[in-house]
C-alpha positions as CSV (number, residue, x, y, z in Angstrom):
1,M,16.4,4.6,13.8
2,T,13.3,4.8,11.7
3,K,11.6,8.2,11.8
4,I,7.8,8.3,11.7
5,L,5.6,11.3,11.4
6,V,2.1,10.8,12.8
7,V,-0.6,13.2,11.7
8,D,-4.0,13.2,13.5
9,D,-6.2,15.8,15.2
10,E,-7.1,13.6,18.1
11,P,-4.7,14.4,21.0
12,Q,-5.4,11.2,22.9
13,L,-4.7,9.1,19.8
14,L,-1.5,11.0,19.0
15,R,-0.3,10.5,22.6
16,A,-1.1,6.7,22.4
17,L,0.6,6.3,19.1
18,R,3.7,8.2,20.2
19,I,4.0,6.1,23.4
20,N,3.6,2.8,21.5
21,L,6.0,3.7,18.7
22,V,8.7,5.1,20.9
23,A,8.5,2.0,23.1
24,R,9.4,0.0,19.9
25,H,12.4,2.3,19.2
26,Y,10.9,4.5,16.5
27,D,11.8,8.2,16.4
28,V,8.4,10.0,16.4
29,E,7.2,13.4,15.5
30,V,3.5,14.4,15.6
31,A,1.3,17.0,13.8
32,R,-2.3,17.9,14.4
33,D,-3.1,19.4,11.0
34,G,-2.1,19.1,7.4
35,S,-0.1,22.3,7.1
36,T,2.1,21.4,10.1
37,A,2.5,17.9,8.7
38,L,3.9,19.2,5.4
39,R,6.3,21.6,7.2
40,H,7.5,18.8,9.5
41,A,8.0,16.4,6.6
42,A,10.0,19.0,4.6
43,G,12.2,19.8,7.5
44,W,12.5,16.5,9.3
45,H,12.4,14.0,6.4
46,P,10.6,11.1,8.0
47,D,11.0,7.5,6.8
48,L,7.2,6.9,7.0
49,V,4.0,8.9,7.5
50,V,0.9,7.8,9.4
51,L,-1.8,10.1,8.2
52,D,-5.4,10.7,9.2
53,L,-7.7,11.8,6.3
54,G,-10.0,14.0,8.4
55,L,-7.8,17.0,9.3
56,P,-9.1,20.4,10.5
57,D,-7.3,22.6,7.9
58,I,-6.8,20.6,4.6
59,D,-7.9,17.2,3.6
60,G,-5.6,14.2,4.1
61,V,-5.7,13.5,0.4
62,E,-4.2,17.0,-0.3
63,V,-1.4,16.2,2.2
64,I,-0.7,13.0,0.2
65,H,-0.5,15.1,-3.0
66,G,1.8,17.5,-1.3
67,L,4.2,14.8,-0.1
68,R,4.2,12.9,-3.4
69,G,5.4,16.1,-5.1
70,W,8.8,15.4,-3.7
71,T,9.1,12.1,-1.8
72,S,8.2,8.4,-2.3
73,I,8.3,7.5,1.4
74,P,5.5,5.1,2.6
75,I,2.3,6.7,3.7
76,I,-0.2,4.7,5.8
77,V,-3.7,6.3,6.0
78,L,-5.8,6.2,9.1
79,S,-9.5,6.5,8.1
80,G,-12.5,6.9,10.2
81,R,-14.7,7.3,7.1
82,A,-17.1,4.5,6.4
83,G,-17.1,4.7,2.6
84,S,-14.5,2.9,0.5
85,A,-14.4,5.9,-1.9
86,D,-12.3,7.9,0.5
87,K,-9.8,5.1,0.9
88,V,-9.6,4.5,-2.8
89,G,-9.1,8.2,-3.4
90,A,-6.2,8.2,-0.9
91,L,-4.6,5.2,-2.6
92,D,-4.9,6.8,-6.0
93,A,-3.3,9.9,-4.6
94,G,-0.3,7.9,-3.6
95,A,-0.9,6.3,-0.2
96,D,0.6,2.9,0.3
97,D,-1.9,1.3,2.7
98,Y,-4.8,2.1,5.0
99,V,-6.0,1.2,8.5
100,T,-9.7,1.8,9.4
101,K,-10.6,3.4,12.7
102,P,-11.1,2.1,15.3
103,F,-8.0,-0.1,14.9
104,G,-5.8,-2.3,17.0
105,I,-2.3,-1.1,17.6
106,D,-0.8,-4.5,16.7
107,E,-2.4,-4.2,13.2
108,L,-1.0,-0.7,12.7
109,L,2.5,-1.8,13.9
110,A,2.4,-4.7,11.5
111,R,1.4,-2.4,8.6
112,I,4.3,-0.1,9.5
113,R,6.8,-3.0,9.6
114,A,5.6,-4.2,6.2
115,A,5.8,-0.7,4.7
116,T,9.3,-0.1,5.9
117,R,10.4,-3.5,4.6
118,R,9.0,-2.7,1.2
119,A,10.8,0.6,1.2
120,A,14.1,-1.2,1.8
121,T,13.5,-3.7,-1.1
122,H,16.0,-3.5,-4.0
123,D,15.4,-4.5,-7.6
124,E,17.9,-7.3,-7.4
125,E,15.6,-9.1,-5.0
126,L,12.9,-9.2,-7.8
127,A,14.7,-12.2,-9.4
128,E,13.2,-14.6,-6.9
129,I,9.7,-14.0,-5.5
130,R,7.8,-17.0,-4.2
131,V,4.1,-17.2,-4.9
132,G,2.8,-20.4,-3.4
133,D,4.7,-23.4,-4.9
134,H,6.1,-21.3,-7.7
135,V,9.1,-18.9,-8.0
136,V,8.6,-15.9,-10.2
137,D,11.6,-14.1,-11.7
138,L,10.5,-10.6,-12.8
139,V,13.8,-9.8,-14.3
140,G,14.0,-12.9,-16.5
141,M,10.2,-13.1,-16.8
142,T,10.0,-16.8,-15.9
143,V,7.9,-18.9,-13.6
144,S,9.0,-22.2,-12.1
145,G,7.1,-25.3,-13.0
146,A,6.8,-24.4,-16.7
147,V,4.0,-22.0,-16.0
148,R,3.4,-19.6,-18.9
149,L,1.9,-16.2,-18.5
150,T,0.5,-13.9,-21.2
151,P,2.0,-10.3,-21.6
152,T,-1.1,-8.8,-19.8
153,E,-0.8,-11.3,-17.0
154,W,2.9,-10.5,-16.6
155,H,2.1,-6.7,-16.5
156,L,-0.6,-7.2,-13.8
157,L,1.4,-9.6,-11.7
158,S,4.6,-7.5,-11.9
159,I,2.8,-4.4,-10.4
160,M,1.5,-6.5,-7.5
161,L,4.8,-8.3,-6.9
162,R,6.8,-5.1,-6.9
163,N,4.6,-3.8,-4.1
164,P,4.4,-6.7,-1.7
165,G,1.8,-6.3,1.0
166,K,0.6,-3.0,-0.5
167,L,-3.0,-2.5,-1.6
168,I,-3.1,-1.5,-5.2
169,S,-6.3,0.3,-6.3
170,Q,-8.4,-1.0,-9.1
171,R,-8.0,2.4,-10.9
172,R,-4.2,2.2,-10.8
173,L,-4.1,-1.3,-12.1
174,L,-6.6,-0.6,-14.9
175,T,-4.7,2.6,-15.9
176,E,-1.3,1.1,-15.8
177,V,-2.2,-2.2,-17.6
178,W,-4.9,-1.1,-20.1
179,G,-4.8,2.7,-20.1
180,G,-6.8,5.6,-18.8
181,G,-9.9,4.8,-20.9
182,Y,-10.5,1.6,-19.0
183,V,-10.8,2.8,-15.4
184,K,-14.4,1.4,-15.2
185,E,-13.7,-2.0,-16.7
186,T,-13.2,-3.7,-13.4
187,H,-14.4,-7.0,-14.9
188,Y,-11.0,-7.1,-16.7
189,L,-9.3,-7.3,-13.4
190,R,-11.6,-10.0,-12.0
191,Q,-11.1,-12.2,-15.1
192,Y,-7.3,-11.9,-15.1
193,M,-7.0,-12.4,-11.4
194,V,-8.9,-15.7,-11.8
195,Q,-6.4,-16.7,-14.5
196,L,-3.4,-15.8,-12.4
197,R,-4.8,-17.7,-9.4
198,R,-5.4,-20.8,-11.4
199,K,-1.8,-20.7,-12.6
200,L,0.0,-19.7,-9.3
201,E,-2.2,-20.4,-6.3
202,S,-2.2,-24.0,-4.9
203,D,-5.9,-23.5,-4.1
204,P,-7.3,-20.9,-6.5
205,A,-10.7,-20.8,-4.7
206,H,-9.0,-19.9,-1.5
207,P,-6.0,-17.7,-2.5
208,R,-3.3,-16.9,0.0
209,H,-1.1,-14.6,-2.0
210,L,-3.2,-12.8,-4.7
211,L,-5.8,-11.3,-2.6
212,T,-8.9,-9.2,-3.3
213,E,-9.9,-6.2,-1.2
214,P,-13.6,-5.9,-2.2
215,G,-14.4,-2.6,-3.9
216,M,-10.9,-1.3,-3.6
217,G,-8.2,-3.3,-5.3
218,Y,-5.8,-6.2,-4.9
219,R,-2.9,-7.1,-2.7
220,F,0.1,-9.5,-3.1
221,Q,0.6,-11.1,0.3
222,P,4.1,-12.8,0.4
């Protein structure tokens, strides 16, 4: 049974999430502040954390840093903050996805299912990833249909394909592909994503798989 730790300081929301998750056969623990969340995580070892950013004692981003010091389990952020900077900060700290408050329970459940599937993915499955009409082999570095990618396109695509469904921040992509001195060069990403879509999407103007989250980053949607 998948163990989920839900961290939020709103009692009604905690109760609603516990009821919905238990009804779907998840094992659930809850915490109302960051310190309790870190203690529960260390002692209970959940498979996934659903985390509010606005906590009464320590900021949710600090909780993410605390978790990432010893575990790579999926973290889904709940954010009631309007600005994208908070979400980007959480993603850069190591969160896997975000859901903005108010949200529908079906959306959150879908994000949880996607995150747990990603966590169960093994490297051997990377040999056959379908992107539209093409099959990408990250191990052999080939694309069906005689599509040729540049080394930079491969690097960018591999990060996204290795994290299916996960929002990858602009900062992370720029840092990993070009280096820390390029974190403000977002036009690099736009240009290369246009090229990748032309090569892999059946309708580059209306992509279905290589998606943009405006102001935040990019997502590979299988």
